C-alpha positions as CSV (number, residue, x, y, z in Angstrom):
1,X,110.9,30.6,114.7
2,X,113.8,31.6,117.0
3,X,115.7,28.9,118.9
4,X,117.9,29.8,121.8
5,X,120.3,27.5,123.7
6,X,120.0,28.7,127.3
7,X,118.1,31.5,129.0
8,X,118.9,35.2,128.4
9,X,119.9,37.5,131.3
10,X,117.1,39.8,130.5
11,X,113.9,39.6,128.5
12,X,113.7,41.5,125.2
13,X,110.0,40.9,124.5
14,X,107.0,39.9,126.6
15,X,105.9,36.3,125.9
16,X,103.1,33.7,126.4
17,X,105.0,30.7,127.8
18,X,104.5,27.0,128.3
19,X,107.1,24.7,130.0
20,X,107.8,21.0,129.5
21,X,109.7,18.2,127.9
22,X,107.1,17.6,125.1
23,X,108.6,14.3,124.2
24,X,106.8,13.0,121.1
25,X,104.7,16.2,120.7
26,X,101.6,14.1,120.9
27,X,98.0,15.4,120.6
28,X,98.0,16.4,124.3
29,X,101.1,18.5,123.7
30,X,99.6,19.9,120.5
31,X,96.5,21.1,122.3
32,X,98.7,22.9,124.8
33,X,100.8,24.5,122.0
34,X,97.7,25.4,120.0
35,X,96.2,27.2,123.0
36,X,99.5,29.0,123.6
37,X,99.7,30.3,120.1
38,X,96.1,31.5,120.1
39,X,96.5,33.3,123.5
40,X,99.8,34.8,122.4
41,X,98.2,36.2,119.2
42,X,95.2,37.5,121.2
43,X,97.4,39.3,123.7
44,X,100.0,40.6,121.4
45,X,102.7,38.4,122.8
46,X,105.3,36.0,121.4
47,X,104.4,32.3,121.8
48,X,107.3,30.7,123.7
49,X,108.2,27.2,124.8
50,X,110.8,26.4,127.5
51,X,112.1,22.8,127.1
52,X,115.0,20.9,128.5
53,X,118.0,19.0,127.2
54,X,118.7,16.4,128.3
55,X,115.4,15.1,129.7
56,X,115.5,15.6,133.5
57,X,115.0,11.8,134.0
58,X,118.1,11.2,131.8
59,X,120.1,13.5,134.1
60,X,118.9,12.0,137.4
61,X,118.7,8.3,136.4
62,X,120.2,7.7,133.0
63,X,120.1,3.9,133.2
64,X,116.3,3.9,133.9
65,X,115.2,7.0,131.9
66,X,112.5,6.3,129.3
67,X,113.4,5.9,125.7
68,X,113.0,9.1,123.8
69,X,110.2,9.4,121.2
70,X,111.7,12.5,119.6
71,X,115.2,14.1,119.6
72,X,115.5,17.8,120.2
73,X,115.8,18.6,116.4
74,X,112.5,16.7,115.7
75,X,110.8,18.5,118.6
76,X,111.9,21.9,117.2
77,X,110.6,21.0,113.7
78,X,107.2,20.1,115.2
79,X,107.0,23.3,117.3
80,X,107.7,25.3,114.1
81,X,104.9,23.5,112.2
82,X,102.4,24.5,115.0
83,X,103.5,28.1,114.8
84,X,105.6,28.7,117.9
85,X,107.6,31.9,117.8
86,X,110.4,31.2,120.1
87,X,112.0,28.2,121.9
88,X,114.4,28.2,124.8
89,X,116.4,25.0,125.2
90,X,117.5,24.9,128.8
91,X,120.5,22.6,129.6
92,X,119.3,20.4,132.5
93,X,122.5,20.0,134.6
94,X,123.4,20.0,138.3
95,X,123.1,23.8,138.5
96,X,119.6,23.9,136.9
97,X,118.5,20.9,139.0
98,X,119.5,22.8,142.2
99,X,117.6,26.0,141.3
100,X,115.0,26.8,143.9
101,X,111.3,27.2,143.0
102,X,111.4,31.0,143.7
103,X,114.5,31.4,141.6
104,X,112.8,29.5,138.7
105,X,109.7,31.8,139.1
106,X,112.0,34.8,138.8
107,X,113.5,33.3,135.6
108,X,110.1,32.9,134.1
109,X,109.2,36.5,134.9
110,X,112.3,38.6,134.3
111,X,114.6,36.6,132.1
112,X,112.0,34.9,129.9
113,X,109.5,37.9,130.1
114,X,106.4,35.8,130.6
115,X,103.1,37.7,130.9
116,X,100.9,34.6,130.5
117,X,101.9,31.1,131.5
118,X,100.2,27.8,130.5
119,X,101.1,24.6,132.5
120,X,99.5,21.4,133.4
121,X,97.8,21.2,136.8
122,X,100.3,18.5,137.8
123,X,103.3,20.6,136.8
124,X,106.2,20.6,139.3
125,X,109.4,22.6,139.2
126,X,112.4,23.7,141.3
127,X,114.8,21.7,143.4
128,X,113.2,18.6,144.8
129,X,110.1,19.5,142.8
130,X,108.9,21.9,145.5
131,X,107.0,24.2,143.2
132,X,103.6,23.3,141.8
133,X,100.7,25.0,140.0
134,X,99.5,26.8,143.1
135,X,102.9,28.3,143.9
136,X,103.4,29.3,140.2
137,X,100.0,31.1,140.2
138,X,100.9,32.9,143.5
139,X,104.2,33.9,142.0
140,X,102.4,35.2,139.0
141,X,100.2,37.5,141.2
142,X,103.4,38.9,142.8
143,X,105.5,39.1,139.6
144,X,103.0,40.2,137.1
145,X,102.0,37.2,135.0
146,X,98.8,35.2,134.6
147,X,98.9,31.4,135.0
148,X,96.4,29.0,133.5
149,X,96.1,25.2,133.9
150,X,95.8,22.9,130.9
151,X,93.6,19.9,131.6
152,X,94.5,16.4,130.3
153,X,93.6,15.6,126.8
154,X,91.8,12.3,126.4
155,X,91.4,9.6,123.7
156,X,88.3,7.8,124.8
157,X,89.0,7.0,128.4
158,X,92.8,7.2,128.0
159,X,94.8,10.2,129.1
160,X,97.2,11.0,126.2
161,X,100.7,11.0,127.5
162,X,104.3,10.3,126.3
163,X,104.2,7.2,128.5
164,X,101.2,5.8,126.7
165,X,102.7,6.5,123.3
166,X,105.9,4.7,124.4
167,X,103.8,1.7,125.5
168,X,101.9,1.6,122.3
169,X,105.1,1.8,120.2
170,X,106.9,-0.8,122.2
171,X,104.0,-3.2,122.1
172,X,103.7,-2.8,118.3
173,X,100.3,-1.1,118.4
174,X,101.3,1.5,115.8
175,X,97.6,2.3,115.1
176,X,97.1,3.4,118.7
177,X,100.4,5.3,118.6
178,X,99.3,7.2,115.4
179,X,96.0,8.0,117.1
180,X,97.8,9.4,120.1
181,X,100.4,11.4,118.0
182,X,98.1,12.5,115.2
183,X,100.7,11.1,112.8
184,X,102.6,7.9,112.3
185,X,105.4,7.3,114.8
186,X,108.7,8.1,113.0
187,X,112.4,8.3,113.4
188,X,114.5,10.9,111.6
189,X,118.2,10.5,110.8
190,X,120.9,10.6,108.2
191,X,122.0,7.7,106.0
192,X,125.5,6.5,106.9
193,X,127.8,3.8,105.8
194,X,127.2,0.3,107.3
195,X,129.0,-3.0,106.7
196,X,127.3,-3.4,103.3
197,X,126.0,-6.9,104.3
198,X,122.6,-6.2,102.8
199,X,124.0,-5.5,99.4
200,X,125.9,-8.8,99.4
201,X,122.8,-10.8,100.2
202,X,120.5,-9.1,97.7
203,X,118.7,-6.7,100.0
204,X,120.7,-3.4,100.1
205,X,119.6,-1.2,103.0
206,X,119.9,2.4,104.1
207,X,121.7,2.5,107.4
208,X,120.1,5.4,109.4
209,X,122.0,6.8,112.3
210,X,120.2,6.7,115.6
211,X,120.6,9.7,118.0
212,X,120.2,7.5,121.1
213,X,121.1,4.0,121.9
214,X,117.7,3.2,123.5
215,X,115.0,3.5,120.8
216,X,111.4,3.0,122.0
217,X,110.7,0.1,119.6
218,X,112.4,-2.9,118.0
219,X,111.5,-5.5,115.3
220,X,110.7,-5.6,111.7
221,X,108.2,-3.1,110.2
222,X,106.4,-2.0,107.0
223,X,107.5,1.7,106.6
224,X,107.3,4.7,104.4
225,X,110.3,6.9,104.0
226,X,110.2,10.7,103.3
227,X,113.2,12.7,102.0
228,X,113.9,11.0,98.7
229,X,111.6,12.9,96.4
230,X,108.1,14.3,96.1
231,X,106.4,11.1,97.3
232,X,107.3,8.7,100.2
233,X,109.1,5.4,99.3
234,X,107.8,2.2,100.8
235,X,109.9,-0.5,102.3
236,X,110.8,-2.8,105.2
237,X,112.7,-1.6,108.2
238,X,114.7,-3.6,110.8
239,X,115.4,-1.9,114.1
240,X,117.4,-4.0,116.5
241,X,120.8,-5.4,117.5
242,X,121.1,-7.8,114.5
243,X,121.8,-10.9,116.6
244,X,122.5,-13.2,113.7
245,X,125.4,-11.1,112.4
246,X,126.4,-8.9,115.3
247,X,127.4,-9.2,118.9
248,X,127.8,-5.6,119.9
249,X,124.3,-5.2,121.2
250,X,124.0,-1.7,119.7
251,X,120.7,-1.0,118.0
252,X,120.7,-0.3,114.2
253,X,118.0,1.0,111.9
254,X,118.2,-0.4,108.4
255,X,115.6,0.2,105.7
256,X,115.2,-1.8,102.5
257,X,113.4,0.4,100.0
258,X,111.1,-1.1,97.4
259,X,112.0,-0.6,93.7
260,X,114.7,1.9,94.6
261,X,118.3,1.9,93.3
262,X,120.2,5.2,94.1
263,X,123.0,6.2,96.3
264,X,121.6,8.2,99.2
265,X,124.5,8.5,101.7
266,X,124.1,11.6,103.7
267,X,120.4,12.1,103.0
268,X,118.3,13.0,106.0
269,X,115.2,10.7,106.0
270,X,112.1,10.4,108.0
271,X,111.0,6.8,108.5
272,X,107.2,6.3,109.3
273,X,106.6,3.0,111.1
274,X,103.2,1.8,109.9
275,X,102.8,-1.9,110.9
276,X,104.9,-4.4,112.9
277,X,105.6,-7.6,111.0
278,X,107.5,-9.6,113.6
279,X,110.0,-9.5,116.4
280,X,113.7,-9.5,115.8
281,X,115.1,-13.1,115.8
282,X,118.5,-14.8,115.9
283,X,118.7,-17.3,113.0
284,X,121.0,-20.3,112.9
285,X,122.8,-19.1,109.7
286,X,122.8,-16.4,107.1
287,X,120.8,-18.4,104.6
288,X,117.9,-18.7,107.1
289,X,118.1,-14.9,107.6
290,X,118.0,-14.2,103.9
291,X,114.9,-16.4,103.4
292,X,113.1,-14.6,106.3
293,X,114.0,-11.2,104.8
294,X,112.4,-12.4,101.6
295,X,109.2,-13.3,103.5
296,X,109.3,-9.9,105.3
297,X,109.4,-8.1,102.0
298,X,106.5,-10.1,100.6
299,X,104.4,-9.5,103.7
300,X,105.2,-5.7,103.7
301,X,104.1,-5.5,100.0
302,X,100.9,-7.3,100.9
303,X,100.3,-4.8,103.6
304,X,100.6,-1.9,101.2
305,X,98.4,-3.6,98.7
306,X,95.7,-3.5,101.3
């Protein structure tokens, strides 16, 4: 899969294109991407995704932007698994935000080389969101590309969306989140050096660097960790601001791995969140925290024992 930062001046190959943020790459997104791949193959085109970095809502209103479900690297990995040929990562800045709808249509046609475009029927584009599905379809007639609308994908009576996934993850309904995503909700990151407190209290943890300071969930979880061998390693994860021992308010992801004793600094791990055990709490002293961690470990082991 080819990945490009920015948009070329001129197209080198005709493509089948879809456009969006694809945060979480949930089952609704996967249906879009699967259709894109099939149409591209049937038409002799490259399957191409145009996505944005940062998320437009992070650009316009960073304080109130939604928590990200996936960072750009995770999204690209998921695109690759689905079979996408090419990804254009467009920097969403003031210049891009000011681009008019007709200019954006010209980018799709001449610079991306779209011959077939798949978008949602509620898709909006261009400065002040003046472009919509109808205007894109009309542009396609004039510029030489077909436009198709992708209908919402449902889970029962629920429309699958990134917002619904965020709500499920935040509320601790990880079973619903898994049903919406088609896989457990996960966070990927590298193991870095922490303050080594876990080791001194008998529960050494892997401190996994977070890409963003606003993760979509917090609390204590039963988890499985990939990236340490052929099989996932089970454990307990704490994701939060560690109020008993810290005052910075910065979220930290720490994982205590069961029956594991190996230096893994620098390893890139994927943490699958399987069940929420409890909310994060502030304890009166360190001894109380240690006792609770022991209970968390027991509860997580019982979860895995079924």
